[in-house]
N, C-alpha and C positions, 0 to 999 in steps of 0.2 A: 539343527532346527530350532526356531525361536520358541521359547517357553511362554511368550506373550501372544495375546490375541491382537487382531487389527493389523499387525504387520504381515506382509506377504512373504517374508523370509528370502527375498532375492534382491541383490544389488548387481545389476548387469553392466558389464563393460562391452561396448560395441565399437569395433574398429571400422571406420568408413572406408579405409583403403583396402583392407583384406576381406571385409564383410564377415569377420569372425566375431563370435561372442564368447565371453567367459564370465564366471561368477566371482565377484570380489567378496572377501570375508567381511562379515558384519555380525558381531557377537551380541549376546544379551547385555553384556557389560557396556558395549558401545551404545546400545539402545537406551540404557538407563542414564548414561553420561551425556549423550548428545540428543536423544529423543528422535530427531529427524530434521527436516528443513535445512536452513542455512548452516546450522551447527554441524549437521551430518555432512553437508557438502564441504565445509571447511576441513573436516577431518579427512575426507576422501582426497581432497586436493593436497592437503598437507602430507599425506602418505605417498603421493605420486612423485616420481622423479622428474616429471615434466608437466607441471600444472598448467603451463601456458598453452598446452596442446589440448586441454580438456574442456568439455562442457559438462556440467553436472546438474541433473534435474532430480530434485528430491521431493518426496511427499512427507507427511507426518503420520503418526499412527491414527490420528482422528480423521484424516482425509478420507472422505467417502463413507463415513460410519453413520451419518445422520445426526451427529452432535451439532448444536447450533453453530452456523458459520463454518462448518468443517469442509471447506471446498478449496483450501489454499495449497499451493505447492511453490517451490522455489527453483530459480535458475541461477547458477553460479558459474563464474569463469573469471579469467583475468580480463579486466575491462580495458578497452582501448582508450577510454577517457582518462583513466588514472594510472594504468600500468600495474594495478594491484588487484587482488582477488576481490570481486564484488558480488553482491547477491541482490536479486530482485524476487520479491514474493508477489504472487499473482492469483487472482480468483479465476472463475471459469470452471470448466469441467475436465481439463487435461489431467490434473492430478488424480481425479476419480477414476478415469479410464486407464491411467497408467497402473493403478493398483488392481483394477479389474483384469488387467493383462497379467497380473501376478508379479508385479515389480514395485519395490519400494523406492528404488533410486536407479536412474539411468545415467551412466557415464559414457560420453562419446569422445573418441579420440580419432586422430588422423583427419584426412580430408578426401573429398571426391575429385576425380579428374574433370568431370563435367557436372553441370547442375543436376541434382538428384533430390528426390524426397524419400523419406524413410517411413515404411509401413511396419507396424508392430501388431501382431495378432497373437495373444496368449503366449508371449515370450518368443514368438517366431519373427525374425527380422528380415525385411526385404527392401532393397534399394530399387527405386523406379526412376526413370528418366524424367527430368523436370525442365528440359529445354523450352517446352511450350509454355511453362509457367513463369520463366525468368523474365523479369521486367514488369510483371503484372502486380496489381494492388493486392492487399491482404484479403479483402472480401471476395474478389474474383478468384484468387487462389483457393480459398476455402470452398467456394461454390463448385469449382471445377474438380477439386479433389473429392468432395462429397459425391458429386455425380459419378465420378469414375469408380469409386468403391461400391456405390449403390448398384451400378450396372454390373460390376464384376460378380456381386453376390446376389443379384436379382431381388434386392429388398432394401428398405431404408435402414442404413447401418448407423447405430448410435456410437459416436466416437469422440475423442478429444483431439484437437489440432493445435499445433504450434506452427506459425509461419512468419516469414519476414517479407518486407516490401522492397521496393527499389532502393531505399536508403541502405538497407543491410547488404544488398547485392553489390552496391557501389562502394562499400567500405566506409560509410559515414560513421564517425566515432559516436555520433548522437543517435544512431539507429537502435531500434528496439525489436523485441520479439512479441508477437501477439498470440493470445489464446482466445480464439473466437473474437468477441467484442472487447476483450480485456487486453491491456498492454502491460507487459512486465517492465515498468518504467523505473527510473532512478539510477540504473547502472549501465544502461545502453549496451546490450550484448548482441544486438542484431548484426553488427559487423563481424562478430566471431562466427556466427552461422554463415554469413556471406563468404568469409574467407575459406570456409570449409566446403563452399558450394552446396550447402544444405538448405534448400528452399523451405522445406516443411517436414514436420513429423506428424503422422496420423497413428493413433493408438486406440485399440479396442480389445475387449476380451470378455469372458464370462465367468471369471473367478469370483467366488463369494468372499466378502470381507467379514471375518469372524468377529464376534463380540463376546467378551468374557462372561458377563452377566447381563443378558439382554433385558430382563425385567427391571433391574435397578438402573441400567443405562437409560431406558426409555423414561423412567420416572424422573431421572436427573435432567433429561432433555426437556421434559414438560415443565419442571420447576424453573429451569434456566430460561426457557422461552418466556415464561410468565414474568420473570424478573426483568428480562430485556424489554418486554412490552410495557412494563410499568415504569421504566426509567425515562426521565425527560429527554435524554439524548437518543437512546436506541429505540424508545417507544413513541417518541413524538417528533423531535427535530429531524432525525435521519429519515424516517418513513415519510414524513410530510414534505420536507424540503431537500432531502439528500445531503451529501456532504457540503454542497455549496451553501447550505443553511448556516455554516460556520462563518461565512463572510461577514455578516452583521456582527457576530460576536468579536471577531478579530478587529473590526473597525471600532467597536465599543471600547476595547481595552488598548487601543493603539498597538496592534500587532499585525496589521494588514500590510504585507509587502507592497510597496508603491515606488514607482520610478527606479527600478533596479535596486530595490531594498534600501534606497537612500532615505526613504520616509516610511512612516508606519501607519498612515491613514490617508484617505482620499475623500473628496467631496461627492463622489458618485458611487460609493460602495453599495447603496441600496439597489442601484440599477443592475449590478452584476451578482446580486445575492439570491438566496433560495426563494424568497417570497415572490420576487418579480418573475423568476423562472417558472415557479409553480403556477402562477396566475396567467402567464402569457404564453408559455412555450411547452410546458409538460403535457405529454399525451397520455402516458400511463406509467405507473411505477413498476419496476422490475427488481428482481433479486437473483443472486447466485444460488446454485443448488444448496439445499439444506440451510438456507439463511432465513430466519424469521424477521430480520430487520427490513429487508427489501429497500435498500437505500439508493438503488440505481434509478436514474431518471431516463426518460426517452423524449425525443423531440422530433418535430417534423423539419426535415432539411431537404429542400429542393424536391419535394414530393415523396420523400422516403422517410419512414420512421427509423431513427437511429438512436444509439445510446447517447444520452445527454452528457453535458460537461460535469466534471468533478470539481472539488474545491481547488485542486492544483490548476485546473484549466481556467476557472474563473479568476484566480489570482494572477497566474503567470501570463495569461493571455488577456487579462483585464487591467487591474490596477497597476501591475508591475511595468506595463508598457503604456499606461495612461489611455487605455481603450475602454470606453463605457458602453459599447454596443454588444449586447448579449447575443444578437443574431450572428455576429462575426465569431464570437467565442464558440458557438455551436458548430458553425461551418468549419472553422479551423480545427476544432477537436476531431471532426470526422476526417478532414484532409490529412492531418498528421497520422492518424491511425492507418489510413489507406496507404500512405507512403512508407509506413513502417518507421516513423520517427518518434523518438522518445520525447513526449510533450514537455516534460520537465526540463531537460537539458537543452532542447531546441529553443524553447521560449526564453530560457535564461541566456543563451548565446545572443539572441536578438536583443534582449534588454541590455546586455553588456555593450553591444555594438551601438545602441542608441546613446548610452551614456558616454561611450568613447567619442562619438561624434560631438556631443555637447561639450566635452572637455578638450576637443581639438586633438585627440590622440589618433583617431582613425577616421578618415573622411569617407562616409558612405551615404546612401540615400535614406537610411533608417533613422527615424526621428520619433521621440516620444509623442504620442497622440496622433501620429500619421499612420493610417491603416491601409491605404490603397495599395501598397507594395508588399504587404506581409505574405499574402497567399503565393505570389510569384517567388518570394524569397524561400518559402518552405520547399517549393518544387526545386529550386536551385540547390538547396542544401541536400535534398535526397539524391539529386543527380550529380552533385559536386561540380557544378558549373558556375562560372562567374564568382560573385561574392560568396555563393554557397559553398565553394570549396574550402574557404577559410572558416566560415561559420560552422561547417560540419565537424571541425576539430573540438568544439565546445569552448565555453568561456574561460576555463582554466588555461588552456593552451593559447587562447587569444591574449589573455593577460600576460602570459610569459613572453609572447612575441612583441606586443605593442606597449606593455607597461600598464600602469593604473592599478590601484589597489581595490578594485571593485568586482573581481571575478569570484563571486560567492558560491560556495559549493553547498549552501543550505538547501535542503530539499523537503524537510519534514514539516510541511505547513499544517497538516492535520494534527501532528504532534504538538505544534505550537498552540493550536486551537484548544486541544485537550488540556494542556498545561496552563492555559489562561484561567481555568477554573480553580486549579489546585496551587497555582503559584510556581515560579521558577526556582524552587529550592533544589539545590544540587543533589542532596541526598535522596529526596523523593524522586527527582527526575531520573537519577541513575537506577533507582529501584524499579520505577514504573517502566522504564525502557527495558530493563532486564526481564521483567514479567511479560511484557509485550513480545519480546523476542522469543521467550519460551513458548508462548501461545502460538506464535507463527511456526515455530519448529514442530509443534504438535499438529499443525495443519489447519489452524483456525484463523478466520478473518480478524484483523486487528480491531475492527469497530466493536466487536463483542466485548473487548476489554474496557471500552469506554463506560460501560455500565458499572464498573467498579468505582467510578467517581461518585462520592456520596451525593444523593439527589439534592440535598439542601445546598450544596456548593454550586449546583447548576441553577436552581431556582432562585436562590438569593446569594450570588457570589460575593456581594459586598456586606452580607449580614454578619452578625457577631459570631454565630456558630462557624461560618465559613472562615472567618479570620482566625478563630481559635484553632480550627483544624489545620490551617496552613502553618501556624506556629508549631504545631505538634508533628508536622511532616517529617522532620529528621528522625522521628522514632519509628518510622515505617519498618525498617529492617528488624527492630526489636519486637514490634508487634507480630511480624511474620514468624519469628522464633517462638513467641508465646503461643500463637495459633497452632503452630506445628506440634506442640506437646499437649494440646487440649485433647480430651477424649473425642472420638469421632462423633458421638451423640451431640456434642457441643459445637465442635468445629464445623461439622457438616451443615449447620444452620446459617453459616456466614456466606454471603455472596462471593467473597474472595476465594472460597474453596470449591467453587463449581468446577474449575478445571482439574484440580487434583482428584476430585470425585470422579470426573469423567475418565481420567486415566485409570483409576482403580476399577471402575465398572466395565468400561469398554475394552481396555488393554490388559487389565489384570496387573497393573503396575502401581504398587503402593509407593507414593512419593509425597513427602511433606511439602507444604507451601515454601518453606525455606529452601529445601533441596531443589524444588522446581525453579525458583527464581535464579538459583546459582547456575542453572543450565543456560540461562540467557546471556548473551554477549554484547548486546547493543550499547552504544554510548548515549549519554543524555543529549537532548537537543541543544544546539548552540546557535543563538541568533546572530545574524550579521551585526557588526558593531554599530552602524548607523541606526538600525532598527532597535537594538537593545537600548541605545541612548534615548531614543524617542519614547520607547516603552516606559523606561524608568522615569523620564520627565513627566509623562502623562499620568503615571500612577503613583507619583511621590505623595506621601501623606505623613506630615510631620506631627510631633507631639502637640504643637500649637494648633494645627488643623484639627487634631483629635479632640482637644479640649473645647474648641469652638463648636465642634459637631455635637459633643455631649451637652453643652450648654443649650444649644438650639433644640435638641431633642427634649431636654428637661422642660423647657418652656412650653413645648407642644403638649406634653403629657400632664401639665398642671390641671388640677380640677377634675380629672377623670376618675370614675369609680373603678373598682377592681376588674370587672368584666370588660369595660371599655379599654382599660390599660392592656389586658391580656390580648384583646383583639387587635389593638394597635401594634403590638409587638409581634403579631403573627403566631402567637402561641395558641390562641383559641379563636374559633370561628365566631 
């Protein structure tokens, strides 16, 4: 039995072939070392003799506890895109209800003979026929499953759902798994579900999620939420503009993927950014369970209010294929979700094909700036018909088949936006990614971590303080070690310790900041070479430039009195 709170003390293995369940060992030592999430999944997959046969769905200790942004879970398996173990983290409420069913992690092995969906009620597993759902879209599948379980229990049942669309059923390597309106993108595991003939998983339960010190945890939630609301990213940009609000920032610093990552800016960035969407298309702001940021947008699409596009959608369906029409981005985002296609890898495959045509490597009808055939191409990819059969393999496989050195596996566009404020310093990037990975393993939304970027680096990224902070970036690991040995009365006043405090109060797990970061396993963001070259060229600043800037500033400040000078420098109102 776990000596920590917030964990449900159950890792369940379910065999689709035999319909048998068993409990896998997971010790307190494992909990301290891996916490949960993708690190937990990596351990479970590593311990298996046949990892290629497994799907691992993991929560974190904070999932469902009420901590800010504590709605995340992870799906892991051997990806058909890469042939390697891959992880996708996802919002929505599936992780919450998996824990309410008394389960920290679910490991699925084997396969069904016919299409089935899996129902889980408080650790009780039942397979149901899904022949009538096979071939249907994600939202139709969810609606019919909800109606079926409501009718069975004669009430509205609160539950979490995972489902695949036609793309996963047909084995498209770029297929994904959806949790309600959210897609577990970036590693395309829908085909793994499809190969197992597993259409969906529905989970519910009534287990309580315990908290070690409820009073202190609630106080930490309050302080953390206040910090998030006061920060320029989590309290202003994301709530007002959503993640697509980063489009303008990426354009400003020449980090906006354009024309299959061959360029780093475009002349229509404003048209696909957060300001235009908020003014013309947004219906209402939404947010995941337990999230004070509320970064999700909603839009009207063909008479229906749907989830609006993310930063990835605006970039990969916009600038990266030279499309400036926000209406199309909204419509395509919905279509990809319904078909069960991973937006990230599907859009990248299309951008690759467009560049392959322009370079004479692969002759198709796909061209940069031409949008009339994109929707039909998405359908072809999901059904693996015509050109869609090859595009469904993903751009890496296409690159191997046809040649060309432009099959980029870069996916972390939000990460690039965040790092644009603090600089692309290797040490800091490694450290920041490890912290972010640790937060995801705990069950937390990655956007919460953006509030750790000092506010002055966001408000005045070109200011003297921001420049100095970027120079000191390599000292981040040293700073973490120092913070880790500070008395709690001192360290607990720092925003960077909100997560370690949450683990202490909610889970009862005492972990220093340094130890927490070491549980993270992510690699730092690497930009595609053409984008990196453009970024460096646009942001080059020589000693000569610096001297000229100082001289210009000195001339402007001449003759000012003390108060005027302080006001000009932004030190005094």
